[in-house]
Structure formats: structure tokens, C-alpha cells
C-alpha positions in Angstrom: 24.2 16.7 14.0 22.7 13.2 13.7 22.0 11.3 10.5 18.6 9.6 10.6 17.2 7.3 8.0 13.4 6.9 7.5 12.1 3.9 5.5 8.5 3.6 4.5 6.5 0.6 5.3 5.3 -1.8 2.6 2.2 -3.9 2.0 3.9 -7.3 1.9 4.1 -8.4 5.6 4.4 -11.5 7.7 1.1 -13.0 8.9 2.2 -12.9 12.5 3.4 -10.4 15.1 7.1 -9.6 14.7 9.7 -6.9 15.2 9.1 -4.2 12.6 12.4 -4.8 10.8 11.3 -8.4 10.2 7.6 -7.8 9.6 8.0 -6.1 6.3 8.8 -8.6 3.6 9.2 -6.9 0.2 12.5 -6.7 -1.7 12.2 -2.9 -1.7 11.9 -2.8 2.1 14.7 -5.3 2.7 17.1 -3.5 0.2 16.2 -0.1 1.7 17.0 -1.4 5.2 20.3 -2.9 4.0 21.2 0.4 2.3 20.2 2.4 5.4 22.4 0.2 7.6 25.3 0.6 5.2 25.1 4.4 5.7 25.9 3.8 9.4 23.4 6.4 10.6 22.7 7.4 14.2 19.2 5.9 13.9 16.9 4.1 11.5 13.1 4.3 11.8 10.2 3.0 9.8 7.4 5.3 8.6 4.3 3.3 9.2 0.9 4.3 7.8 -0.8 2.8 10.9 1.8 3.2 13.7 3.5 6.4 12.4 7.2 6.3 13.5 8.5 2.8 14.4 11.7 1.7 16.0 13.2 -1.3 14.1 12.7 -3.6 17.2 9.1 -2.5 17.9 6.8 -5.6 18.1 3.8 -5.1 15.8 1.2 -7.2 14.1 0.3 -7.3 10.4 -2.0 -4.6 9.1 -3.4 -3.3 5.9 -3.1 0.4 5.7 -1.2 2.8 3.4 -0.8 6.5 2.9 -1.3 6.0 -0.8 -5.1 5.6 -0.4 -5.5 8.3 2.3 -6.9 11.8 1.7 -4.4 14.6 1.6 -5.7 16.0 4.9 -5.3 12.6 6.6 -1.7 12.3 5.2 -0.9 15.8 6.6 -2.2 14.8 10.0 -0.1 11.6 9.8 2.9 13.8 9.1 2.2 16.0 12.1 2.1 13.0 14.4 5.4 11.6 12.9 7.1 15.0 13.2 6.0 15.1 16.9 7.4 11.6 17.5 10.6 12.5 15.7 11.0 15.7 17.7 11.4 13.5 20.8 14.4 11.6 19.4 15.9 14.1 16.9 16.5 17.8 16.2 14.1 18.5 13.3 16.0 21.7 12.3 19.6 20.5 12.6 19.7 16.7 12.1 20.0 15.2 8.6 17.1 13.0 7.5 17.6 10.5 4.6 14.1 9.4 3.5 13.7 6.2 1.5 10.1 6.4 0.6 7.6 7.5 -2.1 6.1 11.0 -2.3 3.0 10.2 -0.3 5.3 9.5 2.7 7.7 12.4 2.0 5.3 15.2 1.4 3.6 15.2 4.8 7.0 15.5 6.5 8.8 18.0 4.3 7.5 21.1 6.1 8.7 19.7 9.4 12.3 18.8 8.5 15.0 21.2 7.6 17.7 18.9 6.1 16.4 16.2 3.9 18.1 13.9 1.4 15.8 11.9 -1.0 18.1 9.4 -2.8 15.1 7.6 -4.3 13.1 10.6 -5.4 11.5 10.3 -8.8 12.5 6.7 -9.2 9.9 4.0 -10.0 9.9 0.8 -7.9 12.2 -1.1 -10.3 14.6 1.9 -10.5 14.6 2.1 -6.7 15.5 -1.6 -6.4 18.3 -1.1 -9.0 19.6 2.0 -7.2 19.6 0.2 -3.8 21.2 -2.9 -5.1 23.9 -0.9 -6.9 24.7 1.2 -3.8 25.0 -1.6 -1.2 27.8 -0.7 1.1 30.3 -3.4 1.7 30.8 -3.9 5.4 
């Protein structure tokens, strides 16, 4: 069984093409990535409203798209695409997925993944930042 962390994209981005892990610039994304790396998972991916499932080193340009403003049917379709991409790199029924994202990113995936941990569930942005800061693993 693999442990896989999924981090949602954020609106604050560089103005130029970059690796996905460097493109997203908000404190929430940076702390989520640090937290994820501290878990020493088998893989970390970014959940992108535009690109769906991204490897950390994928080269992408800035964009302005979010699931938060999408219709539910569009979010569910997005979730189907992400699940299909995940199925190529993970076992959706047996692997453990730790999702660091809001509900709009979690809900479209829940029916596809068997084992999910949601450490940030129910927390507002400030509470998420506090949790992630307080749970930084010392390497």
C-alpha cells in the first residue's frame, strides 16, 4: 500500500511558466507542500482546476481557474478525470490518500478513493495554516 498526498492548487501564482511546485505561491500551498514532504509519502501530486492531476515537476504556466466557481456537474467531471489519472499511478482501492484541500476539491474524488485521510477537513484558512505550521515534521 502506497501513501499518496494530494494538495489543491491556489490562486496566488508566479506570472511565468515554472514547475508546479514552484508556481503556486500562497502560504497555504507552501506549508501544505512542506507538511506533505514531512510525511515522506510515496508520491505527492497537485490537484489543479485546469490541469487536473499534476506532478510536482510538471512545467505549467499561470492560469486563473478554480473549482470553487465551477458548477457541481463540472466538478464531478473534473473528479472523474483526476481519478482516471490517479488510477494510472496508484491503486484507488488499496492505497492511502491524504488530501490537503477544501471540500470543492475533496467531494469530486471521494467516491473514487477507498482510503482517504482529511487532516484539514472543517478548518478555515487561518486554522489550516496554524495546523500545518504546528505539524511541521523536523527532518
